[in-house]
C-alpha positions, 0 to 999 in steps of 0.5 A, spaced: 202 743 846 208 739 845 215 741 849 220 740 844 225 744 840 224 747 834 224 742 828 222 736 833 215 738 835 212 736 828 214 728 829 210 728 835 204 732 831 204 728 825 207 721 827 203 715 826 207 711 831 206 715 837 202 716 843 200 723 842 194 721 837 190 718 843 190 726 846 183 728 842 183 734 838 190 734 835 188 740 830 190 744 836 197 742 838 201 747 838 209 747 838 213 750 843 219 754 840 225 752 845 231 756 844 238 754 847 236 759 853 229 756 854 232 749 854 237 751 860 233 755 864 226 757 863 223 751 859 216 752 856 214 757 861 214 763 856 211 759 851 206 757 855 204 764 857 204 766 850 199 760 849 195 762 855 194 769 853 192 767 846 186 762 848 184 766 854 176 766 854 176 761 848 174 756 853 180 751 851 184 747 856 192 747 855 195 740 856 203 740 855 205 734 852 213 732 853 216 729 847 222 724 846 226 730 845 225 734 851 226 727 855 232 726 852 235 733 854 232 733 861 227 738 859 221 736 864 219 743 867 213 740 871 214 743 878 215 750 875 209 749 871 205 746 877 207 752 881 206 758 876 201 755 871 196 750 876 191 750 870 196 747 865 195 739 865 202 736 864 202 729 861 209 726 861 209 721 855 215 716 857 216 715 850 223 713 851 221 707 855 214 705 853 211 703 846 206 706 842 200 702 845 202 703 852 203 710 851 196 710 848 193 706 854 196 711 859 194 717 856 187 715 855 187 713 863 190 720 864 185 724 861 179 721 865 183 722 871 184 729 870 178 731 866 172 727 869 167 731 872 166 727 878 159 726 878 155 719 879 154 716 872 147 717 869 146 711 864 143 713 858 139 706 856 141 704 849 147 708 848 154 705 846 161 709 846 167 706 842 174 707 845 180 707 841 180 709 834 186 714 833 189 717 827 195 712 829 191 706 828 191 702 822 185 702 818 181 706 823 176 710 819 174 704 815 173 699 821 170 704 825 165 705 820 163 698 820 163 698 828 158 703 828 154 700 822 153 694 827 152 698 833 146 701 830 144 695 826 143 691 833 138 697 835 143 701 839 146 708 838 153 711 838 154 716 844 161 718 843 167 715 839 173 717 843 178 720 842 177 720 834 171 724 834 171 727 841 174 733 845 177 732 852 171 734 855 167 728 852 170 724 857 165 725 863 160 722 858 163 716 857 161 713 863 153 714 862 154 710 856 150 703 857 155 699 853 163 700 851 166 698 845 173 697 845 176 697 838 183 694 840 186 689 844 192 693 845 189 699 849 183 702 851 181 697 857 184 701 862 180 707 861 174 702 860 175 699 867 175 706 870 168 707 867 165 701 870 161 699 864 160 693 860 165 692 855 165 688 848 171 688 843 170 689 836 169 683 832 173 680 826 169 674 822 163 671 822 162 668 828 165 673 833 161 679 829 154 675 830 156 674 838 158 681 838 151 683 836 147 678 840 151 680 846 150 688 845 142 686 844 142 683 850 146 688 854 141 694 851 135 690 851 135 689 844 135 682 843 130 681 838 133 687 833 139 684 834 137 677 831 133 680 826 139 684 823 143 678 823 138 675 819 138 681 814 145 681 814 145 674 811 141 676 806 145 682 804 152 684 806 154 677 807 151 674 800 157 675 796 161 671 801 156 665 801 156 666 793 164 665 793 163 659 798 158 656 794 163 657 787 169 653 785 173 658 789 172 655 796 176 649 793 182 653 793 181 656 801 184 649 804 190 650 800 191 658 801 197 659 806 198 666 809 202 669 814 201 675 818 205 681 822 201 686 825 198 689 831 195 684 836 188 686 834 189 684 827 194 678 827 189 675 832 183 677 828 186 675 821 188 668 824 181 666 827 177 668 821 181 666 815 184 659 819 179 658 824 173 659 819 175 659 812 180 653 813 186 657 810 193 655 813 196 660 817 203 659 817 205 664 822 202 670 826 206 675 829 204 681 834 208 687 831 209 690 837 213 685 840 215 681 834 223 680 833 223 683 825 229 677 824 224 672 826 219 675 821 224 675 816 226 668 817 219 666 817 217 669 810 224 667 807 223 659 809 215 659 809 214 664 803 206 665 804 202 665 798 198 672 802 202 676 807 198 681 811 203 686 814 207 692 814 212 695 810 218 691 812 215 685 811 214 687 804 221 689 803 223 682 806 218 679 800 222 683 795 229 681 797 227 673 796 223 675 790 217 671 793 211 670 789 206 672 794 200 677 794 202 683 800 196 686 803 197 692 808 195 690 815 199 695 819 203 701 820 209 703 818 206 702 811 199 705 808 199 712 811 193 715 807 188 710 809 182 714 810 177 710 805 171 707 809 170 701 804 176 697 806 174 694 813 178 688 816 172 688 822 165 685 822 161 682 817 163 687 811 171 686 813 170 679 812 167 680 805 172 685 803 178 680 805 175 674 802 174 678 796 181 681 796 184 674 796 179 671 791 181 676 786 188 675 787 188 668 786 185 669 779 191 674 778 195 668 780 192 664 775 193 669 769 200 670 771 201 663 769 197 662 763 201 660 757 202 666 752 204 666 745 209 671 743 209 673 736 216 672 733 219 674 726 222 667 724 221 660 726 223 658 733 230 654 734 229 647 736 230 646 743 235 641 744 233 635 748 236 636 756 236 630 761 235 631 768 238 627 774 234 624 779 237 629 784 235 635 780 228 632 779 227 631 786 229 638 788 224 640 782 218 637 786 220 640 792 221 647 790 214 646 786 211 644 793 212 651 796 208 654 790 201 656 791 197 650 790 193 653 784 199 654 780 204 649 781 203 645 775 204 652 771 210 654 776 213 647 775 213 647 767 216 654 767 221 653 772 223 646 768 223 650 761 228 656 765 233 650 767 233 647 761 234 653 757 240 655 762 243 648 761 243 650 753 246 657 754 252 653 758 253 648 753 250 642 758 246 637 756 243 635 763 240 639 768 243 638 775 241 640 782 246 645 782 244 648 775 237 648 778 238 652 784 241 657 779 235 659 776 230 658 782 
């Protein structure tokens, strides 16, 4: 239940950039309909009573969640609720003073404090609980599917996925897992510390994924199974990656320049995998939670990455400068509908998917620079011979170096043709730096 005026609660219920998706079972979220009278006096009291009456005997627990709107108007009726409805749990969102990750971290820890049954843990050998996936985390369905695949491949079983596939009642069962996997480095660690179980973080790339599998095998007494699974992965899941590495495409990898602006988990993971393992050039990597958008914009403008893993604002920055860059969504705000399981960033499958996208984009780049013969109805007019000043030639070389390596020759030829055509149009017989800048 969200404590907010009519028309505001939907922001809490559906926004992907809010803390509220860390509270499980959002399908049961019910808005209060606060009138001016209720805001000034009774607050959520009447609405709380109505909901309590409707769920009486249904085995449900009511949690009242404040919103930014209720906080702005001072509509915090915690004391009244505690006095009149002691069974109702109140979670203050602090959404005006905390970012989304801080809110999720505190929400998960708060749920444990209020809903743990207090019994000593009875650990179930070979079980793993995954903490973190929520509707408001980018690419959760696909990355979660990959982590589940790795966990079961290493010989363990998934006990809980919290909160994505759980209810508040499941939180007591988390402490009985033999191992915890925290999906995101932004939040979940505080809850994991309260549970007191060994913790692993979801991996990116080849090395981290192998280390994750072996560590999980050791913690669940399944080392041999984990080793067998890694060997099988090399023959199956990872085979497309080896094929690409052995082919001519691998010669392009050291020339690829990319940038990242995403949540810390993805910014770190992409940089470690693509730069650290694949040998590509990371021009910049920004944690979007603390990033200065002006700094991101400056990096994009000045460095113009060949591939940009980012959010919708970053796609806008690329469009502003008409950059010849391939944009790959890697964070919110952006691809709100991302529920398919076949686009992981994490694990072995994520490594294959990311490299596949990059290689396909490289071939697209080559195609875009192919010389195309266009049909004409008459003979083409002869092109006047145009001279170039030394300064213009030097500037042309400088501009071409910023283009993707595999297309520099074609790009330079195309830019030179544009500059000479522009000179003819202006009645000039020489290309100068000023004229070149006009077309570049």
